[in-house]
LUMTORDO-733717 format. One record per residue (C-alpha): residue in one letter; x, y, z. Coordinates in nm, 2 decimals, padded with zeros to 4 digits, always signed. Last residue first. Example, Ala and Ser with C-alpha at 12.3 -4.5 7.8 and 13.67 -1.06 7.14 Angstrom:
! LUMTORDO-733717
atom r:S, u:+01.37, v:-00.11, w:+00.71
atom r:A, u:+01.23, v:-00.45, w:+00.78
END
This chain:
! LUMTORDO-733717
atom r:L, u:-00.25, v:-00.29, w:+02.40
atom r:E, u:-00.37, v:-00.41, w:+02.07
atom r:H, u:-00.31, v:-00.24, w:+01.74
atom r:D, u:-00.01, v:-00.01, w:+01.84
atom r:M, u:+00.19, v:-00.13, w:+01.51
atom r:G, u:+00.56, v:-00.24, w:+01.57
atom r:E, u:+00.59, v:-00.52, w:+01.30
atom r:S, u:+00.34, v:-00.59, w:+01.05
atom r:F, u:+00.42, v:-00.30, w:+00.78
atom r:E, u:+00.16, v:-00.39, w:+00.55
atom r:A, u:-00.07, v:-00.59, w:+00.79
atom r:R, u:-00.04, v:-00.30, w:+01.03
atom r:L, u:-00.12, v:-00.04, w:+00.77
atom r:L, u:-00.46, v:-00.26, w:+00.67
atom r:D, u:-00.55, v:-00.27, w:+01.05
atom r:M, u:-00.47, v:+00.11, w:+01.08
atom r:R, u:-00.70, v:+00.16, w:+00.80
atom r:D, u:-00.99, v:-00.05, w:+00.98
atom r:A, u:-00.93, v:+00.12, w:+01.29
atom r:A, u:-00.97, v:+00.48, w:+01.17
atom r:T, u:-01.28, v:+00.37, w:+00.99
atom r:R, u:-01.44, v:+00.21, w:+01.29
atom r:K, u:-01.34, v:+00.53, w:+01.49
atom r:E, u:-01.52, v:+00.74, w:+01.22
atom r:A, u:-01.81, v:+00.49, w:+01.24
atom r:V, u:-01.85, v:+00.49, w:+01.62
atom r:P, u:-01.89, v:+00.87, w:+01.61
atom r:T, u:-01.64, v:+01.07, w:+01.85
atom r:A, u:-01.83, v:+01.21, w:+02.13
atom r:Q, u:-01.89, v:+01.55, w:+02.21
atom r:G, u:-02.09, v:+01.67, w:+01.90
atom r:R, u:-02.03, v:+01.73, w:+01.52
atom r:K, u:-01.66, v:+01.72, w:+01.48
atom r:P, u:-01.58, v:+01.73, w:+01.10
atom r:F, u:-01.39, v:+01.43, w:+00.96
atom r:A, u:-01.05, v:+01.29, w:+00.88
atom r:H, u:-00.88, v:+00.95, w:+00.83
atom r:T, u:-00.54, v:+00.78, w:+00.82
atom r:L, u:-00.28, v:+01.05, w:+00.86
atom r:V, u:+00.03, v:+00.84, w:+00.88
atom r:I, u:+00.31, v:+00.90, w:+01.10
atom r:E, u:+00.69, v:+00.82, w:+01.04
atom r:T, u:+00.97, v:+00.81, w:+01.27
atom r:G, u:+00.85, v:+00.58, w:+01.52
atom r:G, u:+01.06, v:+00.31, w:+01.40
atom r:P, u:+00.74, v:+00.10, w:+01.33
atom r:L, u:+00.48, v:+00.32, w:+01.17
atom r:P, u:+00.28, v:+00.57, w:+01.41
atom r:C, u:-00.10, v:+00.63, w:+01.38
atom r:W, u:-00.31, v:+00.91, w:+01.25
atom r:F, u:-00.68, v:+01.01, w:+01.30
atom r:V, u:-00.76, v:+01.37, w:+01.22
atom r:R, u:-01.05, v:+01.57, w:+01.36
atom r:D, u:-01.20, v:+01.89, w:+01.29
atom r:H, u:-01.44, v:+02.17, w:+01.43
atom r:L, u:-01.23, v:+02.33, w:+01.73
atom r:T, u:-00.91, v:+02.17, w:+01.64
atom r:K, u:-00.77, v:+01.82, w:+01.71
atom r:F, u:-00.52, v:+01.57, w:+01.60
atom r:E, u:-00.60, v:+01.23, w:+01.66
atom r:R, u:-00.47, v:+00.89, w:+01.82
atom r:L, u:-00.66, v:+00.55, w:+01.84
atom r:R, u:-00.51, v:+00.28, w:+02.03
atom r:W, u:-00.68, v:-00.02, w:+01.90
atom r:Q, u:-00.89, v:-00.29, w:+02.06
atom r:A, u:-01.02, v:-00.63, w:+01.94
atom r:G, u:-01.34, v:-00.86, w:+02.01
atom r:R, u:-01.54, v:-00.71, w:+01.74
atom r:E, u:-01.52, v:-00.33, w:+01.91
atom r:R, u:-01.28, v:-00.17, w:+02.16
atom r:F, u:-01.16, v:+00.18, w:+02.09
atom r:V, u:-00.87, v:+00.30, w:+02.32
atom r:F, u:-00.78, v:+00.66, w:+02.35
atom r:E, u:-00.52, v:+00.93, w:+02.26
atom r:K, u:-00.60, v:+01.30, w:+02.19
atom r:A, u:-00.42, v:+01.58, w:+02.02
atom r:H, u:-00.45, v:+01.97, w:+02.03
atom r:E, u:-00.68, v:+02.04, w:+02.33
atom r:P, u:-00.55, v:+01.75, w:+02.51
atom r:N, u:-00.20, v:+01.91, w:+02.53
atom r:T, u:+00.08, v:+01.66, w:+02.51
atom r:P, u:+00.18, v:+01.73, w:+02.14
atom r:I, u:+00.34, v:+01.48, w:+01.94
atom r:G, u:+00.70, v:+01.59, w:+01.88
atom r:S, u:+00.89, v:+01.89, w:+01.79
atom r:E, u:+00.90, v:+01.91, w:+01.41
atom r:A, u:+00.66, v:+01.66, w:+01.29
atom r:A, u:+00.42, v:+01.75, w:+01.58
atom r:R, u:+00.46, v:+02.12, w:+01.51
atom r:E, u:+00.37, v:+02.07, w:+01.13
atom r:I, u:+00.07, v:+01.87, w:+01.26
atom r:R, u:-00.05, v:+02.14, w:+01.48
atom r:A, u:+00.01, v:+02.41, w:+01.23
atom r:S, u:-00.17, v:+02.19, w:+00.95
atom r:M, u:-00.47, v:+02.18, w:+01.18
atom r:K, u:-00.48, v:+02.55, w:+01.27
atom r:K, u:-00.41, v:+02.66, w:+00.92
atom r:F, u:-00.69, v:+02.41, w:+00.76
atom r:D, u:-00.95, v:+02.57, w:+01.00
atom r:A, u:-00.85, v:+02.91, w:+00.90
atom r:L, u:-00.85, v:+02.80, w:+00.52
atom r:Q, u:-01.21, v:+02.65, w:+00.55
atom r:M, u:-01.17, v:+02.26, w:+00.50
atom r:K, u:-01.23, v:+02.09, w:+00.16
atom r:A, u:-00.88, v:+02.07, w:+00.01
atom r:F, u:-00.80, v:+01.90, w:+00.38
atom r:Y, u:-01.06, v:+01.64, w:+00.35
atom r:E, u:-00.91, v:+01.56, w:+00.00
atom r:E, u:-00.58, v:+01.53, w:+00.16
atom r:V, u:-00.72, v:+01.31, w:+00.43
atom r:P, u:-00.89, v:+01.07, w:+00.19
atom r:V, u:-00.62, v:+01.03, w:-00.06
atom r:R, u:-00.77, v:+00.83, w:-00.31
atom r:G, u:-00.57, v:+00.57, w:-00.54
atom r:N, u:-00.82, v:+00.32, w:-00.55
atom r:A, u:-00.65, v:+00.09, w:-00.30
atom r:L, u:-00.66, v:+00.39, w:-00.05
atom r:V, u:-00.37, v:+00.61, w:+00.02
atom r:Y, u:-00.29, v:+00.70, w:+00.38
atom r:F, u:-00.11, v:+01.04, w:+00.39
atom r:E, u:+00.24, v:+01.07, w:+00.52
atom r:V, u:+00.40, v:+01.30, w:+00.79
atom r:E, u:+00.77, v:+01.23, w:+00.85
atom r:H, u:+00.87, v:+01.29, w:+01.22
atom r:M, u:+01.12, v:+01.44, w:+01.45
atom r:K, u:+01.32, v:+01.71, w:+01.28
atom r:G, u:+01.01, v:+01.76, w:+01.04
atom r:S, u:+00.90, v:+01.65, w:+00.70
atom r:L, u:+00.58, v:+01.72, w:+00.51
atom r:W, u:+00.34, v:+01.55, w:+00.30
atom r:H, u:+00.46, v:+01.20, w:+00.16
atom r:K, u:+00.19, v:+00.98, w:-00.01
atom r:L, u:+00.17, v:+00.64, w:+00.12
atom r:P, u:+00.17, v:+00.33, w:-00.11
atom r:M, u:+00.00, v:+00.00, w:-00.01
END
């Protein structure tokens, strides 16, 4: 499965997840965002690439999603209106932006978590070792 490079920083390379049909869902989502929202989100991701993943829960969040007898450690970058799921690749220097969606309420919808988990499974199968699938 190919990844599409987006940006490089001192600590991380940031890649886009590419679907089997060649679509790049997070890149497409970014293209539709309001400019101010895109600037905030891209600044958070660029800062993470340069200085490491933010620990401020206003900017990034990590949580466990349990379903179908499995569990995933999901991570997301956050702004007031948008969420972008990501996962690290083995070695810890690359992060892959897997899924993005508009925030519509307090809780993250199960369908959005499921999409991120499914894409994480595909990445795990491709890169097999070192993925944070199960805790």
